[in-house]
N, C-alpha and C positions, 0 to 999 in steps of 0.2 A: 898787195906784195910777190912777184914771182918766185915757186920753187927754185931755188938755190941762191936767191937774190936778200935772204937775211944779213938786216945788219950784225957788224961785231963791236961796232963803238959806236959813241954818241946817241948813246939810248936816253929815251926822253926819263927814266928815272934819275938819270944824271941832273935835266934839266929842275926837274921838280925839285932835286934833293938840294941844288945851289939855290933855288928862290926861297925856301923854307930855311934856311940857315943862315941866308941872308939877311932875311927879314927882322925887325925888332921893333919893338912898341913904339920907339918914336916913329916907326917909317909908316904907324897906320893912321887913318884918318878918323879924323873925329868922330866924322859919321859911323864909320865900321866900330870904332870903340865904343861909342852909343847903341849900336845894334847888337854888339857882341853881350852888353850888361842886359839887354833888354830879351834875348834868345837864353839869358843863363839866369833871369828871375821867371819867364815863362816855363822851361824846362825842369827844374827845381821844384817851382809849383807842381808839377806833372807827376816829379816824381813822390812828392809826399803822398798825391793821390794815388799812383801805382805801388806805393808799398804796401796799400792795405789789397790788392787783388790777390789773387790766390794762388797766380802763378810765379806771384814776387815771395811771397809767404814759404811757396816750396823750395825755391831754388835758393833764399837765406837757410832754411832750416838744412838743407842739403851741406850747404859750404860751413854752416858751422861745424855739424856733423864731420865733415872732413878735415877741417882743420884739428878738430876734438883739442881745443882750448876754453872750451865752456861758451855760454851763450855770448860773454864778452869779446872773445876773443884775442887773438895777441899778434899785433903786426904796424906798420906806420902809417897805413892807410886807413879811411872808416866810412862803412856805410851808413847811407843816411836812414833817418830816424831812429833804427836800434842804436846806433851807434857803436856795431859791430867790429873791431879793429880786425885788419887782415891786411897781405899783401898789395900791391900795384895792379896786377894782373886781376885777381877776385874783386877788389874795390869798384874796378871799372867797371867790369860785368855786371855788379850787382847793383850798381848806380845808375848804370847807363839802361837796363834792363829797367829799372823801376822809372826812367823818364821815360821808356817806351811803352810800357805795360798796359796806358790807359787809350795810346792811340792818338793821344790828345795833344800830342807836342808838335813841332814845328812841321812846313813842307815844302819841297821844292818839287817842281814837276816840268821835265822839257822833255828830251828823250826820255829818260827814264825816269822813275819818281825819286826821291832820297826823302830823309830826314837828318839832317845835318846832327841836328841836337843828339843824337846818337850815338855820336864822338865824342862830345864835349866832355864825359866821362873819364877819359884816357887822357885829356892833358891836365885833367882834375886831378887825379890819383899821381901820375907823374910829378905835379906842383907840391902835390901835399908829401907825396915821398922826399921830395928835394928840399923840406922845408922852403918852396917861394912864394909867391903872392900871388896877387893880383893883378898886375900886370903880366906875369906870364901866363895866369891864366887867358886871359884877353888875349893874347897871342896866340895861342894853342888856337882857342876857340876860332880865330879868324881864319888860319893855317886851315883848320879843319873846313868849315864853310867852303874855301876859295876851291879847295881841291875836289870836296865832296860834288859841290854845285857843277863846276866845269866834268867833271863825271858824268854827271846825270845829263849835262848836254851833248857831248860829243859822239851819240850814238845813232846810227843812220840805218833802222830804227834802235832803238833801248835796246837792252839785253830782253827785256820785260816781254818783249814781244816776241820772242822767240822761246821763249820760257823758262828763263833765269830771273832769279832775284837779285836787287840792288845791292845787296849784303854783299854780293860779288865784287861791286864797285868799291864799298865800305873800306872794303881788306889794302886796297893802294891809298886811302886816303889816309885811316888810322895810324899807322906807323907815323908818317910825317909831322902829325900835329903831338901826337906822344913823344918821338923822338926830336924834336926843336924843342921842347919844352926839358927834354934830360940833356940837353945842351951837346947833342952827337955831331959827329961829323960830318961832310957832306959824303964822306965813304960808306960811314957809319950809318946816314940816313937813305941812302941807294939801297944799302943793304939789307935793311929793316921793310923797306917795301919789298923786296924780293922775296924773303923770308914768310912775311903776311901773305901775300896774294898767292903764294906756289898751293895755299892748303885751306882757303876760303870760299872756293868759288858754292853758290849757292842755288840749288835747283828751285823753281817758281813753283814748286808745288805746295810750299809754305804759305802762298796765299793764293791758291787755285783752291775752287771746291769748299769744301766742309773744312775748316780752319782750325788750328790744334794752339796750344802752348807756345809752338816753334816761332810761330805769324810774330811774336814781340821778341821774340829770343835771338833771333839771327843776324841781325845786325850789331846789336849788343855785341854779337859774340867775336865779331867781325872786329869790333872796337876791342877788344879782350884781348886778341890775336895781334892788334895793333903794336897795344903797348908790353906784348911780352916780347914781339919780335922786336921791336925799339929798344928791350932791355939786353936782347941776346945780342943785338950788335953792336950796342956798346962793349960787347963782350968780348968782340973778334968776330962773330958768329958771319957768317957768309950767306947771301941768298942772291938768286938770279938777276942779272943787272938789265936781263933783256926781258924779265917778265911780261912788258906791256907791248915794247914793238919788235921785238926780235924772235928768233926761231921757235915757233910751239908757245908762244907769250900770249897775250890776250888776243891782239888783230890779228893774228896767226889764227889761232884757232877759231876765234867764232866767227872770221872769215869763210867757214863750211857752212855756217848757216843760209838759210832763204825761209825769205817770207814773201808771200804772195808774188812767189816765182824771182823775186828780186833776193840778191846776193847781198847778204849784210855786211855791213862795216863800221866803221871809225873814223871820223875825223879828227886825227890825233891833235892837230895844230889847234883845236878847242883849248889844248890842256895846258898849252904853255903860251899862246899868243898875249901879249899884253897883260902878262901876268903884273898886279899891282906892287908899287915897292914906295910908295911915299904919300903924304900927307895929302896930294893931291888928288889921289889916283882914287878909280872906282873898285872897291872892294864887293866881290858879289854878295857877301852876308848881308849887304843892305837891300836887296833883292830876295830875298828870302820869307816866305808868308808863314803865319801862324794861323792856329786851328783855332776858331771860337765855339766848336762843336766837338765831344769826343768819340768821333768818327772818320772813317777814312775819308783822305783828303778828296776824292773825286765825288763826295757826296755831298759836299758841303753847298757847293752853288744849286742844286737840287732840293736840297732838303730847306735853304733860304728862300728858294722861290716859293715852294709849297706853304713853308709859315707866312709868307709876305701875303703870297694869295689868300689863305684862309682868315687872315688876318683884316685886311683890306674887304674884303667880303661880308666878315664874320660867317663864317661857312664852319658848321659844327661835325665831327664826324658821324654823326647820324643823317647827316646830310645827301652825302656822299654817296654815288651811285659807282664811280671812277674813277681811278686817278693816275692819268696818262702822264709819263717820266719821258722825258724826249732828251737825249745824252750822247756823248760822244761814244765810238762802239767801244771803244777798252772800258768803259764805265760799265756800258749795259753787260758787258761780259763778264767783268770782274765782281760789280755790286748785283745784277739782275740774274745770275743762272740759278735753277730749282734751288739749288739747296738752301739759297738764301731767301726764299718763304719758309723754310720750317727751321729757322736757326735755333740749336739748342746749347748755345753759351754763350759768351761775350768775345770771343772771339769771332765768331762767324756772325755775329748782332750787330757786332761795328762797321761791319762789311755788308750790310746788306740794307739795299737799297728801300726793298719793301717793308723789312722793320723799321728803319729812322723815318720813313717818312707816314707809317702807319704810328708809330707809338708818339710822333710830333702832335701828328693831328688829334689822336686821341687826348694825350696829357698837356698839350697847347707850351711843350717845351721838349729841350733834348739835352740833358746833362747826365751826369755818371750815374745819377739816380733813376735812369731809365735803362742801365745795363744791369742792374744787379740781376741776379740768376731769378728771383721772385718775379718781376717785372718780365721776362724773357720769356718764363714758363706761362706765364698767362694765355689760357686758352681765346680769350675777348678777342685778343688782338688779331687771332687769325684769318676771321674775314674781313678786317681791315686789310691786313696784307694782301688777300685775294683781288681785291679792287685795284691794288698795282700793278700798270703795264708799264714795262721797261721797255723803250724803243730806241735802238740807233738811228739818229738822226747824222746824213748823210753831209750836209750843209755845215753843219756846229763841227765836220770831222776840220774841216777846211780851215776853221779862227783857232783850233788848238796846236799848240800849247799856249799862242801868248793872250787865249783868255779860254776860261771855260765854262761854254754857253750852254745852258740846263735850261729848260723852259717843261711847266708846270701846267695841265690844263685838269681844274677838277669839275666834273661833270656832276650835278647834284640829279636826288631823285625825281624831281620836276622838271628835268629836262636844260633847266638852264646850265650855262658852261662858263667857267669865268678863266683866264689862263693870264700865268707869269713868267718872263722870262730873264734871269740874272747870268749875268757873264765874269761878273767878279766878285767871288766872295765875301763876306768880311774878315781878314785877317790876311789877304791878298796886300802885297806892298803897294797897291795902288788905294785899296780902301784899309790900313793898315789898324790894327790894335792899339790903342794909347798906354801909356803909362800907367793909367788910370783904371784901363778896362783890363790890363793884365793882373792890376794887384786885384781887381773883383774875382778874376777865374784864380790867380794864386790863392787867395785866401778862401775862397769856396772848396779847396782842392785839400788845403793845410789847417785851418783852423779847427776842425776835429779830433787834428794827429797832432801839433805842435801848441795849439792854442794862439788865439788870436794875437795875443799881445808879443808873442813870438814870430807869427806872422808879419807883423808890422815892420819888427824889426830886421826882420830876413831882406822885406824890401826896402829898407834903408840903407841896410849893409850890402848887398849885391848891386844896386844902384852907384856905389861910392868903392865896389870891389876894389881898383884901381890900388885904392889909398892904404888895403892892406898887404902888411909886409911878408903874414904868412895867412893862410886858411884855416887857421884852428878857431877862431870865432864863427866863421862860415859852418861848418859841421856841427859847433856845438848849438848853433841858432836852428838849425833844422833837425835838431836831434828831438826824440818825442822826450 
């Protein structure tokens, strides 16, 4: 858009607000409803496991202290596991962080990566605040996925390619999901987006090099801001309607960036073209993937390839002289830089191809147990990590994002070599996790926290959540 030609009306936030406002539970397809329930099931299991992470414990203690109401808290909304009662904004943040804490929740990667389930805690908190039930939670979830996934598709290239984190985009989706559950008007929804996105731009440093607690915090924080923005908009607070396509909005500001000599841009029509609004429509949520390993998304295909290669050829760690991993360039950059060869904490280890492949080869599995601090600190893994060679494959680049091609070659001490290629990791919509597999994952994460009987009850309740008039039983069953 040329200087001086900025729009003054008809902004995209209006189109998105009108769509979110008009969508009802009855508008949803059966496939979208089923997908929403499966993602709720998967995400709440991730939250149970996430509650045990150090950063989740720190945040919980911090919020207990801030509220000053003792360990049980006081407020209309509930935190998972502890049952801590607080306001909707803080509940959305704490629960969203627990979902995200293990990096085990869903994944969608087109121009940009995204984890739409990071937003689920927003409509969840709003539904509890308003004493609403499962249908409203499903509706808010479908809206969150639709907008977040479209945001992940529109970059040319994605914002991650020029140094920004996708939490920058979540700030646009979260207020629409929360605001719809709060029954905001079109005007209020539009302002909520402007309020939220005005102050939630996020630098890519949180996922570059050595990783810290902030890696799993920034996206839930954007969800937190989405809830607060929706609540402010409900009171008449205003935000810039032109935050996406007007002067100094998203498209204008990021249009100053260049990657490989080419100016960056957005295909803004991706946000609004063919927005679904009927039971026969195609909703984006049905195209999102899940994680079968608790690691960064682009690690799944290479880890799957290596595990299959080792199992099919009966290869043991001591047999291996070299592990060559061929991946797309961004995976090599994010997951194979020097800091990833000596991870000192979970945040770096679960974003490290050398660590994931080494521990997978040695232990024969990659589960949350492999990211306990004592395992990360095990010096015997260092020689195995040093056998890993991460190589960017230009041919694979042409196939991404439709496929996530990865190839692993295990060269043995005796000179033999075995190669395995994987294009679609388990959990991708083309090879989806079944409800039975999600239950196994949920139970593995939650049985030690809430007990097996509550895990069984939670699964049944979540998969019939549309029948719940209020969400009290859900929070009770997810309480330790």
